[in-house]
ZAPA-383884 format. One record per residue (C-alpha): x, y, z; residue number from 1. Coordinates in pm, whole numbers, padded with zeros to 5 digits. Layout:
<atoms>
<atom east="X" north="Y" up="Z" resi="NUM"/>
...
</atoms>
This chain:
<atoms>
<atom east="10131" north="12236" up="09854" resi="1"/>
<atom east="10066" north="11980" up="10130" resi="2"/>
<atom east="09696" north="12073" up="10145" resi="3"/>
<atom east="09665" north="12034" up="09769" resi="4"/>
<atom east="09830" north="11690" up="09783" resi="5"/>
<atom east="09633" north="11552" up="10079" resi="6"/>
<atom east="09304" north="11486" up="09897" resi="7"/>
<atom east="09444" north="11311" up="09589" resi="8"/>
<atom east="09676" north="11105" up="09809" resi="9"/>
<atom east="09382" north="10995" up="10026" resi="10"/>
<atom east="09179" north="10900" up="09718" resi="11"/>
<atom east="09460" north="10691" up="09577" resi="12"/>
<atom east="09525" north="10515" up="09908" resi="13"/>
<atom east="09158" north="10419" up="09940" resi="14"/>
<atom east="09160" north="10292" up="09581" resi="15"/>
<atom east="09451" north="10061" up="09671" resi="16"/>
<atom east="09238" north="09849" up="09906" resi="17"/>
<atom east="09030" north="09662" up="09642" resi="18"/>
<atom east="09335" north="09640" up="09417" resi="19"/>
<atom east="09541" north="09467" up="09686" resi="20"/>
<atom east="09250" north="09235" up="09772" resi="21"/>
<atom east="09217" north="09131" up="09408" resi="22"/>
<atom east="09593" north="09079" up="09385" resi="23"/>
<atom east="09594" north="08858" up="09696" resi="24"/>
<atom east="09315" north="08638" up="09553" resi="25"/>
<atom east="09486" north="08610" up="09215" resi="26"/>
<atom east="09823" north="08532" up="09373" resi="27"/>
<atom east="09676" north="08257" up="09590" resi="28"/>
<atom east="09482" north="08085" up="09312" resi="29"/>
<atom east="09761" north="08100" up="09053" resi="30"/>
<atom east="10025" north="07974" up="09295" resi="31"/>
<atom east="09801" north="07694" up="09423" resi="32"/>
<atom east="09733" north="07579" up="09065" resi="33"/>
<atom east="10078" north="07633" up="08913" resi="34"/>
<atom east="10308" north="07502" up="09187" resi="35"/>
<atom east="10132" north="07170" up="09242" resi="36"/>
<atom east="10145" north="06973" up="09567" resi="37"/>
<atom east="10412" north="07110" up="09806" resi="38"/>
<atom east="10396" north="06793" up="10020" resi="39"/>
<atom east="10484" north="06573" up="09724" resi="40"/>
<atom east="10759" north="06819" up="09624" resi="41"/>
<atom east="10914" north="06787" up="09971" resi="42"/>
<atom east="10932" north="06407" up="09957" resi="43"/>
<atom east="10969" north="06353" up="09583" resi="44"/>
<atom east="10756" north="06158" up="09341" resi="45"/>
<atom east="10835" north="05828" up="09517" resi="46"/>
<atom east="10758" north="05952" up="09867" resi="47"/>
<atom east="10552" north="05744" up="10108" resi="48"/>
<atom east="10180" north="05825" up="10046" resi="49"/>
<atom east="10104" north="05809" up="10418" resi="50"/>
<atom east="10382" north="06055" up="10499" resi="51"/>
<atom east="10265" north="06283" up="10217" resi="52"/>
<atom east="09912" north="06275" up="10359" resi="53"/>
<atom east="10048" north="06353" up="10706" resi="54"/>
<atom east="10240" north="06656" up="10576" resi="55"/>
<atom east="09935" north="06777" up="10384" resi="56"/>
<atom east="09730" north="06757" up="10704" resi="57"/>
<atom east="10002" north="06926" up="10912" resi="58"/>
<atom east="10016" north="07226" up="10676" resi="59"/>
<atom east="09636" north="07228" up="10617" resi="60"/>
<atom east="09688" north="07148" up="10248" resi="61"/>
<atom east="09409" north="06890" up="10260" resi="62"/>
<atom east="09144" north="07158" up="10312" resi="63"/>
<atom east="08942" north="07318" up="10027" resi="64"/>
<atom east="09110" north="07610" up="09849" resi="65"/>
<atom east="08860" north="07865" up="09979" resi="66"/>
<atom east="08930" north="07756" up="10338" resi="67"/>
<atom east="09305" north="07781" up="10278" resi="68"/>
<atom east="09259" north="08128" up="10126" resi="69"/>
<atom east="09042" north="08247" up="10416" resi="70"/>
<atom east="09298" north="08119" up="10666" resi="71"/>
<atom east="09583" north="08282" up="10474" resi="72"/>
<atom east="09397" north="08615" up="10451" resi="73"/>
<atom east="09321" north="08604" up="10823" resi="74"/>
<atom east="09690" north="08561" up="10898" resi="75"/>
<atom east="09782" north="08822" up="10637" resi="76"/>
<atom east="09558" north="09086" up="10797" resi="77"/>
<atom east="09753" north="09025" up="11118" resi="78"/>
<atom east="10082" north="09081" up="10935" resi="79"/>
<atom east="10164" north="08710" up="10918" resi="80"/>
<atom east="10276" north="08588" up="10574" resi="81"/>
<atom east="10298" north="08227" up="10686" resi="82"/>
<atom east="10585" north="07989" up="10750" resi="83"/>
<atom east="10832" north="07861" up="10492" resi="84"/>
<atom east="10798" north="07488" up="10421" resi="85"/>
<atom east="11164" north="07458" up="10327" resi="86"/>
<atom east="11335" north="07684" up="10581" resi="87"/>
<atom east="11088" north="07633" up="10868" resi="88"/>
<atom east="11078" north="07999" up="10966" resi="89"/>
<atom east="10843" north="08295" up="10907" resi="90"/>
<atom east="10816" north="08414" up="10548" resi="91"/>
<atom east="10840" north="08775" up="10664" resi="92"/>
<atom east="11184" north="08697" up="10808" resi="93"/>
<atom east="11294" north="08531" up="10482" resi="94"/>
<atom east="11185" north="08834" up="10277" resi="95"/>
<atom east="11321" north="09088" up="10526" resi="96"/>
<atom east="11658" north="08912" up="10517" resi="97"/>
<atom east="11682" north="08946" up="10137" resi="98"/>
<atom east="11522" north="09287" up="10088" resi="99"/>
<atom east="11818" north="09507" up="10196" resi="100"/>
<atom east="12043" north="09354" up="09928" resi="101"/>
<atom east="11777" north="09408" up="09660" resi="102"/>
<atom east="11713" north="09764" up="09782" resi="103"/>
<atom east="12083" north="09856" up="09764" resi="104"/>
<atom east="12113" north="09711" up="09416" resi="105"/>
<atom east="11793" north="09877" up="09291" resi="106"/>
<atom east="11886" north="10223" up="09424" resi="107"/>
<atom east="12242" north="10202" up="09289" resi="108"/>
<atom east="12128" north="10082" up="08945" resi="109"/>
<atom east="11857" north="10351" up="08930" resi="110"/>
<atom east="12104" north="10625" up="09028" resi="111"/>
<atom east="12339" north="10515" up="08750" resi="112"/>
<atom east="12054" north="10494" up="08499" resi="113"/>
<atom east="11909" north="10835" up="08589" resi="114"/>
<atom east="12245" north="11017" up="08580" resi="115"/>
<atom east="12362" north="10857" up="08256" resi="116"/>
<atom east="12020" north="10844" up="08087" resi="117"/>
<atom east="11929" north="11208" up="08152" resi="118"/>
<atom east="12275" north="11321" up="08041" resi="119"/>
<atom east="12262" north="11120" up="07719" resi="120"/>
<atom east="11905" north="11225" up="07641" resi="121"/>
<atom east="11970" north="11595" up="07695" resi="122"/>
<atom east="12294" north="11588" up="07494" resi="123"/>
<atom east="12118" north="11412" up="07206" resi="124"/>
<atom east="11824" north="11654" up="07215" resi="125"/>
<atom east="12057" north="11956" up="07198" resi="126"/>
<atom east="12196" north="11830" up="06865" resi="127"/>
<atom east="11917" north="11632" up="06694" resi="128"/>
<atom east="12030" north="11452" up="06380" resi="129"/>
<atom east="12399" north="11506" up="06454" resi="130"/>
<atom east="12669" north="11243" up="06490" resi="131"/>
<atom east="12650" north="11285" up="06869" resi="132"/>
<atom east="12276" north="11217" up="06858" resi="133"/>
<atom east="12318" north="10903" up="06649" resi="134"/>
<atom east="12607" north="10778" up="06864" resi="135"/>
<atom east="12425" north="10828" up="07195" resi="136"/>
<atom east="12095" north="10682" up="07075" resi="137"/>
<atom east="12281" north="10390" up="06920" resi="138"/>
<atom east="12443" north="10323" up="07257" resi="139"/>
<atom east="12099" north="10350" up="07421" resi="140"/>
<atom east="11954" north="10089" up="07187" resi="141"/>
<atom east="12247" north="09857" up="07258" resi="142"/>
<atom east="12192" north="09900" up="07632" resi="143"/>
<atom east="11822" north="09817" up="07600" resi="144"/>
<atom east="11867" north="09515" up="07374" resi="145"/>
<atom east="12170" north="09352" up="07540" resi="146"/>
<atom east="12071" north="09054" up="07759" resi="147"/>
<atom east="12158" north="09130" up="08119" resi="148"/>
<atom east="12308" north="08787" up="08187" resi="149"/>
<atom east="12548" north="08825" up="07890" resi="150"/>
<atom east="12642" north="09180" up="07987" resi="151"/>
<atom east="12700" north="09069" up="08346" resi="152"/>
<atom east="12931" north="08790" up="08234" resi="153"/>
<atom east="13125" north="09023" up="08003" resi="154"/>
<atom east="13167" north="09286" up="08275" resi="155"/>
<atom east="13286" north="09018" up="08517" resi="156"/>
<atom east="13531" north="08886" up="08260" resi="157"/>
<atom east="13672" north="09233" up="08191" resi="158"/>
<atom east="13682" north="09400" up="08533" resi="159"/>
<atom east="13713" north="09097" up="08763" resi="160"/>
<atom east="13903" north="08830" up="08569" resi="161"/>
<atom east="14126" north="09024" up="08328" resi="162"/>
<atom east="14183" north="09350" up="08517" resi="163"/>
<atom east="14125" north="09220" up="08870" resi="164"/>
<atom east="13975" north="09550" up="08982" resi="165"/>
<atom east="13648" north="09416" up="09127" resi="166"/>
<atom east="13517" north="09094" up="09285" resi="167"/>
<atom east="13367" north="08840" up="09047" resi="168"/>
<atom east="13050" north="08785" up="09252" resi="169"/>
<atom east="12901" north="08771" up="09600" resi="170"/>
<atom east="12761" north="09022" up="09846" resi="171"/>
<atom east="13086" north="09067" up="10036" resi="172"/>
<atom east="12922" north="09179" up="10364" resi="173"/>
<atom east="12781" north="09480" up="10181" resi="174"/>
<atom east="13113" north="09604" up="10040" resi="175"/>
<atom east="13080" north="09874" up="09774" resi="176"/>
<atom east="13314" north="09690" up="09536" resi="177"/>
<atom east="13072" north="09398" up="09517" resi="178"/>
<atom east="12788" north="09632" up="09424" resi="179"/>
<atom east="12953" north="09796" up="09122" resi="180"/>
<atom east="12923" north="09523" up="08857" resi="181"/>
<atom east="12560" north="09416" up="08923" resi="182"/>
<atom east="12454" north="09783" up="08947" resi="183"/>
<atom east="12623" north="09863" up="08614" resi="184"/>
<atom east="12463" north="09559" up="08454" resi="185"/>
<atom east="12111" north="09652" up="08561" resi="186"/>
<atom east="12169" north="10024" up="08511" resi="187"/>
<atom east="12264" north="09976" up="08144" resi="188"/>
<atom east="11916" north="09853" up="08054" resi="189"/>
<atom east="11734" north="10141" up="08221" resi="190"/>
<atom east="11990" north="10398" up="08103" resi="191"/>
<atom east="11892" north="10333" up="07741" resi="192"/>
<atom east="11521" north="10360" up="07816" resi="193"/>
<atom east="11558" north="10686" up="08011" resi="194"/>
<atom east="11789" north="10834" up="07747" resi="195"/>
<atom east="11547" north="10766" up="07461" resi="196"/>
<atom east="11247" north="10892" up="07656" resi="197"/>
<atom east="11431" north="11209" up="07765" resi="198"/>
<atom east="11538" north="11288" up="07409" resi="199"/>
<atom east="11190" north="11225" up="07265" resi="200"/>
<atom east="11013" north="11427" up="07533" resi="201"/>
<atom east="11257" north="11719" up="07510" resi="202"/>
<atom east="11230" north="11740" up="07132" resi="203"/>
<atom east="10853" north="11758" up="07164" resi="204"/>
<atom east="10864" north="12028" up="07431" resi="205"/>
<atom east="11120" north="12252" up="07257" resi="206"/>
<atom east="10872" north="12302" up="06972" resi="207"/>
<atom east="10624" north="12470" up="07206" resi="208"/>
<atom east="10556" north="12844" up="07178" resi="209"/>
<atom east="10692" north="12938" up="07520" resi="210"/>
<atom east="11027" north="12775" up="07437" resi="211"/>
<atom east="11041" north="12959" up="07105" resi="212"/>
<atom east="10969" north="13283" up="07294" resi="213"/>
<atom east="11260" north="13213" up="07529" resi="214"/>
<atom east="11487" north="13163" up="07230" resi="215"/>
<atom east="11360" north="13487" up="07078" resi="216"/>
<atom east="11471" north="13670" up="07392" resi="217"/>
<atom east="11827" north="13566" up="07312" resi="218"/>
<atom east="11872" north="13290" up="07567" resi="219"/>
<atom east="12127" north="13022" up="07483" resi="220"/>
<atom east="12018" north="12668" up="07402" resi="221"/>
<atom east="12147" north="12532" up="07731" resi="222"/>
<atom east="11949" north="12793" up="07929" resi="223"/>
<atom east="11637" north="12727" up="07723" resi="224"/>
<atom east="11659" north="12353" up="07785" resi="225"/>
<atom east="11758" north="12377" up="08152" resi="226"/>
<atom east="11522" north="12652" up="08269" resi="227"/>
<atom east="11218" north="12619" up="08044" resi="228"/>
<atom east="11196" north="12285" up="07865" resi="229"/>
<atom east="11341" north="12019" up="08093" resi="230"/>
<atom east="11088" north="12043" up="08377" resi="231"/>
<atom east="10791" north="12002" up="08143" resi="232"/>
<atom east="10966" north="11717" up="07964" resi="233"/>
<atom east="11021" north="11524" up="08285" resi="234"/>
<atom east="10668" north="11383" up="08329" resi="235"/>
<atom east="10706" north="11084" up="08092" resi="236"/>
<atom east="11065" north="11040" up="08212" resi="237"/>
<atom east="10948" north="11020" up="08575" resi="238"/>
<atom east="10706" north="10744" up="08470" resi="239"/>
<atom east="10990" north="10543" up="08318" resi="240"/>
<atom east="11211" north="10598" up="08624" resi="241"/>
<atom east="10935" north="10500" up="08867" resi="242"/>
<atom east="10844" north="10183" up="08680" resi="243"/>
<atom east="11211" north="10095" up="08639" resi="244"/>
<atom east="11277" north="10135" up="09012" resi="245"/>
<atom east="10976" north="09914" up="09092" resi="246"/>
<atom east="11109" north="09654" up="08847" resi="247"/>
<atom east="11443" north="09650" up="09025" resi="248"/>
<atom east="11290" north="09641" up="09373" resi="249"/>
<atom east="11110" north="09316" up="09293" resi="250"/>
<atom east="11444" north="09161" up="09214" resi="251"/>
<atom east="11644" north="09075" up="08905" resi="252"/>
<atom east="11681" north="08695" up="08904" resi="253"/>
<atom east="11925" north="08670" up="08614" resi="254"/>
<atom east="12161" north="08940" up="08740" resi="255"/>
<atom east="12139" north="08815" up="09098" resi="256"/>
<atom east="12219" north="08463" up="08978" resi="257"/>
<atom east="12517" north="08573" up="08767" resi="258"/>
<atom east="12667" north="08772" up="09055" resi="259"/>
<atom east="12547" north="08542" up="09338" resi="260"/>
<atom east="12361" north="08840" up="09483" resi="261"/>
<atom east="12134" north="08741" up="09777" resi="262"/>
<atom east="11828" north="08935" up="09664" resi="263"/>
<atom east="11455" north="08879" up="09632" resi="264"/>
<atom east="11461" north="08763" up="09272" resi="265"/>
<atom east="11704" north="08481" up="09343" resi="266"/>
<atom east="11503" north="08389" up="09653" resi="267"/>
<atom east="11180" north="08364" up="09450" resi="268"/>
<atom east="11337" north="08140" up="09186" resi="269"/>
<atom east="11465" north="07905" up="09458" resi="270"/>
<atom east="11126" north="07902" up="09632" resi="271"/>
<atom east="10947" north="07809" up="09308" resi="272"/>
<atom east="11190" north="07522" up="09252" resi="273"/>
<atom east="11133" north="07398" up="09608" resi="274"/>
<atom east="10751" north="07438" up="09582" resi="275"/>
<atom east="10772" north="07658" up="09890" resi="276"/>
<atom east="10421" north="07799" up="09848" resi="277"/>
<atom east="10415" north="08042" up="10147" resi="278"/>
<atom east="10741" north="08208" up="10034" resi="279"/>
<atom east="10621" north="08234" up="09673" resi="280"/>
<atom east="10285" north="08384" up="09774" resi="281"/>
<atom east="10443" north="08621" up="10024" resi="282"/>
<atom east="10709" north="08737" up="09778" resi="283"/>
<atom east="10465" north="08790" up="09491" resi="284"/>
<atom east="10228" north="08982" up="09718" resi="285"/>
<atom east="10515" north="09203" up="09836" resi="286"/>
<atom east="10615" north="09258" up="09472" resi="287"/>
<atom east="10259" north="09361" up="09385" resi="288"/>
<atom east="10251" north="09607" up="09674" resi="289"/>
<atom east="10582" north="09755" up="09555" resi="290"/>
<atom east="10440" north="09806" up="09206" resi="291"/>
<atom east="10121" north="09965" up="09341" resi="292"/>
<atom east="10312" north="10197" up="09573" resi="293"/>
<atom east="10552" north="10278" up="09290" resi="294"/>
<atom east="10257" north="10383" up="09075" resi="295"/>
<atom east="10130" north="10598" up="09362" resi="296"/>
<atom east="10469" north="10769" up="09400" resi="297"/>
<atom east="10478" north="10840" up="09025" resi="298"/>
<atom east="10133" north="11003" up="09050" resi="299"/>
<atom east="10253" north="11215" up="09341" resi="300"/>
<atom east="10559" north="11318" up="09143" resi="301"/>
<atom east="10326" north="11439" up="08866" resi="302"/>
<atom east="10145" north="11658" up="09118" resi="303"/>
<atom east="10473" north="11809" up="09238" resi="304"/>
<atom east="10623" north="11866" up="08892" resi="305"/>
<atom east="10319" north="11999" up="08704" resi="306"/>
<atom east="10094" north="12260" up="08874" resi="307"/>
<atom east="09828" north="12204" up="08605" resi="308"/>
<atom east="09764" north="11851" up="08736" resi="309"/>
<atom east="09720" north="11984" up="09090" resi="310"/>
<atom east="09459" north="12233" up="08965" resi="311"/>
<atom east="09273" north="11958" up="08776" resi="312"/>
</atoms>
């Protein structure tokens, strides 16, 4: 297995190099154009022009864009993401400080979504067209279409304000109770997507000849689904799970704002408002890397799940 995986993994890792270079160039140009002049943002529109010019010179903002990009790339290749204009400390420290909170939230929300989504999808696929199917898929559609900020507020109102079971917001030094509501809020969206994809994929697989042969042998529906159909139906589901986890790892600004969660999404929104260009560029680049690595992990999961892909 490891020998079969080594070559495709190496090919994909090599292919990441030009992708990441293109992402870094795009991130730099778009941020430089969209965020405007950080020096003027620091001092306001009525700031002293001489002081603004001094700040621009201090942070090398008076140089041509290509020189700024070359300097930034040189630092980036050394593992240096720059220094925050607003916080006056390394960007890598700012991101590293926020990443654990985002990681905990993303993993918890994904675990909830996978457990609930797979269960709902399988239950609906076992009884297609039944009342259970319609009820579960209706709940999935509601989960997908409900705005996360509204759901977060409603969950806070119910479980924190009315019942008093959980904290309203905050990180709480990493306490599990503070994680429950934001994880449920984010998990609801991905639960619906996973449930619908699982049902659709299973219904397609159960029509295959090998599944019909298993039924002809007298196996029960649960055994047919669990032993023969589910593994082959997982490939599109794994794609949805992988993309969903990458989405959550880059932060969820609305949910993090509602619950005062100190994650990457909330950090990025604040950095954009402060025109803190190094933090914005560093965060977006990290987000891009997460998406690229997430895509790589999904490809590797395909190789593990389906032997036909390994042979190809």
